[in-house]
Every structure is written in structure tokens, then in C-alpha cells.
C-alpha positions in Angstrom: 90.9 39.4 76.5 89.4 40.9 73.3 92.3 43.3 73.0 94.8 40.5 73.0 96.2 41.1 76.4 97.2 38.0 78.3 97.2 37.6 82.1 98.5 34.3 83.4 97.4 32.8 86.8 99.4 30.1 88.4 98.0 27.8 91.1 99.4 25.4 93.6 98.6 21.9 92.3 97.6 20.3 95.6 95.6 23.2 97.2 94.4 25.1 94.2 95.6 28.3 95.8 96.7 31.2 93.6 100.5 31.5 93.8 101.3 34.1 91.2 99.8 36.4 88.6 101.8 37.4 85.5 100.4 40.7 84.2 100.2 41.6 80.5 103.4 43.7 80.8 105.3 40.7 82.2 105.4 41.9 85.8 104.5 39.3 88.5 102.6 39.4 91.8 103.4 36.5 94.1 101.3 35.0 97.0 102.4 33.1 100.1 100.4 30.9 102.5 100.9 29.1 105.8 100.2 25.4 106.5 96.5 26.2 107.0 96.4 27.7 103.5 95.8 31.2 104.8 97.3 34.1 102.9 100.5 35.3 104.6 102.2 37.5 102.1 101.8 39.3 98.8 104.9 40.4 96.9 104.3 43.1 94.3 106.2 43.8 91.1 108.0 46.7 92.6 109.5 44.5 95.3 107.2 45.8 98.1 105.5 43.2 100.3 102.5 43.0 102.5 102.0 40.3 105.1 99.5 38.7 107.5 99.7 36.9 110.9 97.0 34.7 112.5 96.3 33.6 116.0 95.9 29.9 117.2 92.3 29.9 116.2 93.2 31.0 112.7 91.8 34.5 113.1 93.6 37.5 111.5 95.8 39.0 114.2 98.1 41.4 112.4 98.5 42.8 108.9 101.5 44.8 107.6 100.7 46.8 104.5 103.2 47.3 101.6 104.1 50.7 103.0 104.9 49.3 106.5 101.7 50.3 108.4 100.7 47.7 110.9 97.1 46.9 111.9 96.2 44.5 114.8 93.0 42.8 115.6 91.8 41.6 119.1 89.1 39.1 120.1 87.2 38.7 123.3 85.8 35.2 122.9 88.1 32.3 122.0 85.6 31.0 119.4 84.4 34.3 118.1 85.5 35.1 114.5 84.7 38.8 114.9 87.2 41.3 116.5 86.4 43.4 119.6 89.1 45.9 118.9 91.3 47.1 116.1 94.6 48.9 116.6 96.3 51.0 113.9 100.0 51.7 113.3 99.9 54.6 115.7 98.7 52.5 118.6 95.2 54.0 118.6 92.6 51.3 119.4 89.0 51.3 118.3 86.6 49.1 120.3 83.7 47.1 118.9 80.8 45.5 120.7 78.4 43.0 118.9 75.3 41.0 119.8 75.1 37.2 119.6 74.2 37.5 115.9 77.3 39.5 115.1 75.6 42.8 114.6 77.3 46.0 115.7 75.9 47.3 119.0 78.6 49.9 119.9 81.7 51.4 118.4 84.1 53.5 120.4 86.5 55.5 118.3 90.0 56.7 119.0 88.7 59.8 120.9 86.6 57.7 123.2 83.3 58.6 121.7 80.8 55.8 121.5 78.1 55.3 118.9 75.3 52.8 119.7 73.1 50.8 117.3 69.6 49.3 117.7 67.8 46.6 115.6 64.3 45.3 115.2 63.3 41.6 115.5 64.3 41.0 111.9 67.8 42.3 112.4 67.2 45.6 110.6 69.0 48.7 112.0 66.3 51.0 113.3 68.3 53.6 115.3 71.8 55.1 115.7 72.7 57.0 118.8 75.8 59.1 118.9 77.8 60.3 121.9 76.7 63.9 121.3 73.1 63.0 121.9 72.3 62.9 118.2 70.1 60.1 117.0 68.7 58.9 113.6 65.9 56.5 113.0 64.9 54.1 110.2 61.7 52.1 109.4 61.0 49.4 106.9 58.1 47.8 105.0 57.2 44.1 105.3 59.7 43.3 102.5 62.5 44.7 104.5 62.9 47.8 102.3 63.8 51.1 103.9 60.7 53.4 103.7 61.6 56.2 106.1 64.6 57.8 107.7 64.5 60.6 110.3 67.6 62.7 111.0 68.6 64.2 114.4 66.3 67.2 113.8 63.3 64.9 113.1 63.2 65.6 109.4 61.9 62.6 107.5 62.9 61.3 104.1 60.6 58.7 102.6 61.1 56.0 100.0 58.8 54.2 97.6 59.3 51.0 95.6 57.8 49.1 92.6 56.4 45.6 92.8 59.8 44.5 91.4 61.6 46.1 94.4 63.1 49.0 92.5 63.3 52.3 94.3 60.9 54.5 92.4 60.6 57.7 94.5 62.4 59.6 97.2 60.5 62.3 99.0 62.7 64.8 100.9 61.7 66.4 104.2 60.5 69.5 102.3 58.2 67.5 100.1 60.3 67.5 97.0 59.9 64.3 95.0 62.5 62.5 92.9 61.0 59.7 90.7 62.9 57.0 88.8 61.5 54.7 86.0 63.1 51.4 85.0 63.1 49.2 82.0 62.2 45.4 82.1 65.8 44.6 83.0 65.7 46.8 86.0 67.9 49.5 84.6 67.0 53.2 85.3 65.8 54.9 82.1 64.6 58.2 83.5 64.8 60.4 86.6 62.4 63.3 87.2 63.0 66.0 89.8 61.2 69.3 90.2 59.2 68.6 87.0 62.4 68.1 84.9 63.4 64.8 83.4 66.7 63.2 82.5 66.8 59.9 80.6 69.3 57.3 79.5 69.6 54.6 76.9 71.6 51.4 76.8 73.1 49.0 74.2 72.7 45.2 74.2 75.6 44.8 76.6 74.0 47.1 79.1 76.3 50.0 78.6 74.9 53.6 78.7 75.0 54.9 75.1 73.0 58.1 75.4 72.0 60.6 78.1 69.3 63.2 77.5 69.2 66.1 79.9 66.3 68.3 81.0 66.7 70.6 78.0 66.6 67.7 75.5 70.3 67.9 74.7 72.0 64.5 74.3 75.4 63.1 75.2 76.4 59.8 73.5 79.0 57.2 74.3 80.9 54.5 72.3 82.9 51.6 73.6 85.4 49.0 72.3 84.9 45.2 72.6 86.4 45.2 76.1 84.0 47.9 77.4 86.4 50.8 77.4 85.0 54.2 76.5 86.4 55.2 73.1 84.3 58.2 72.2 82.0 60.7 74.1 80.0 63.4 72.5 79.0 66.0 75.1 75.8 68.0 75.5 77.7 70.9 73.9 78.3 68.8 70.7 82.0 68.4 71.3 83.5 65.0 70.8 86.2 63.4 73.0 88.1 60.3 71.8 90.2 57.9 73.9 92.9 55.4 73.1 94.5 52.7 75.3 97.7 50.6 75.4 97.8 46.8 75.6 97.6 46.9 79.4 94.4 49.0 79.3 96.0 52.2 80.4 94.6 55.4 78.8 97.3 56.7 76.5 95.5 59.4 74.5 92.6 61.7 74.9 91.7 64.1 72.1 88.8 66.3 71.0 
């Protein structure tokens, strides 16, 4: 990269699968695969290893993390690629029900409580019903954007959008309005809440370089060629500087 750090990626010639990554400090991460070219193991620089097992249909059936925790997946249809249950290392099983489109219809947690979900004809989630009798509802505009959400108490939060599809306003149940303005690239440049405005500016790379708060005070930011923050001047005028080693780890912070 721009800081001179080198990361080496090694691939299997025939399959193109990644077999190892040599990190800038010389440590290596290794990857193993089965005959179907599915990932079966990852061996980390510290010697710890994670692994995966698959069923006859090639679906993930079991995963052992690097700390030894085992997670298992179960399927109800032989040709379904989506699990109907997940079991963690303690043996606790969570059950999942989906419709023919793969959307979540019901989820039963480890305590036996079931949450149910509803969708409209376009596949947009319009309601969530919890075991305790608590329900929330959502509605959308013709473009599929969320325009309203009602909580269990019937309190409604509304949303407004620009022609470009950017969220421009959020109106809370008590009528308070939060408005956001964007530049031509779709980046937020100001947020107004309760009559108070905060703004932000960007450099050519799209990084935030200045924040202006409600009182007009500014906080500025500087970066190195690989986008790491090197200097920050706070709203109080104090300056903080940062330094990194060749691997990108923060080594020094001073004001």
C-alpha cells in the first residue's frame, strides 16, 4: 500500500481459491478446502484453527470456531439452502420458519418465545408480532422507501426523502423534525434538529475534514495517503496527533 506495507496472497493454481495470506509482519493465515472447493478450515498465525463441515447437499452443517465453540445448522427440505434451526455450543436450538421466497416468517428463540413477521405483496416487511403481544408496523411509498413506523404504543415516526432517494427528514412521534441536506455526491452536509444545525465538509477523497457544531465551533481532521487519521483539532481548539507502525497499528497519540 501507500505506506510500503506488503500483504501477499497465494492462490491454488487450478481452482483460484485463496490458500494463504502472508501479513506485513510475516505471519501467515492458511485456508483449507474440500473436494467441492468449500472452505473447511482456517489456521491462524497463533496456531488456532476454525473448521467447517457440510452435508451431502453441500450445505453448511457444523462450524467450530477458533476458541472451540461449535454451531450446527439443520434443514427441513432436502433442496432448501436455508436452515430451519441453529444450535449453539450449549445445545440450545433456535427455530426458523420461512415462506417460499425465503423470507423469515417466525423465529423461536432459546426460551421458546416466537416472533412472527408479515410482508406485503412486494416482499416488504410490514409487521412484527412478538410473543408478549407487542406489535410494530411499517409502511412504504411506491419506491419502496420506509415512510412510517408505528411502535407497540401506536406512536408513529415518519420519514421523508428527496427525489434522489436520500433521507431528508425524520419526524418523531412528538412532532420534532430532524432534517438532513446532501451535496451532489449524496454526502450529508448538514443536519438540523430543534432549530440547531451541524455541518460537515469533505476533501476530494470523500473524507470528513471539518465538522461545525451548533455554536459555530469547528473540529478539523487530517489524514495520511492511506486514509489513516493523523491529526484532529477538537471543538475546544486542542490538537491530537496520531502515528502508526508499518502494520497500520496505532503506536502513538499525543496532544
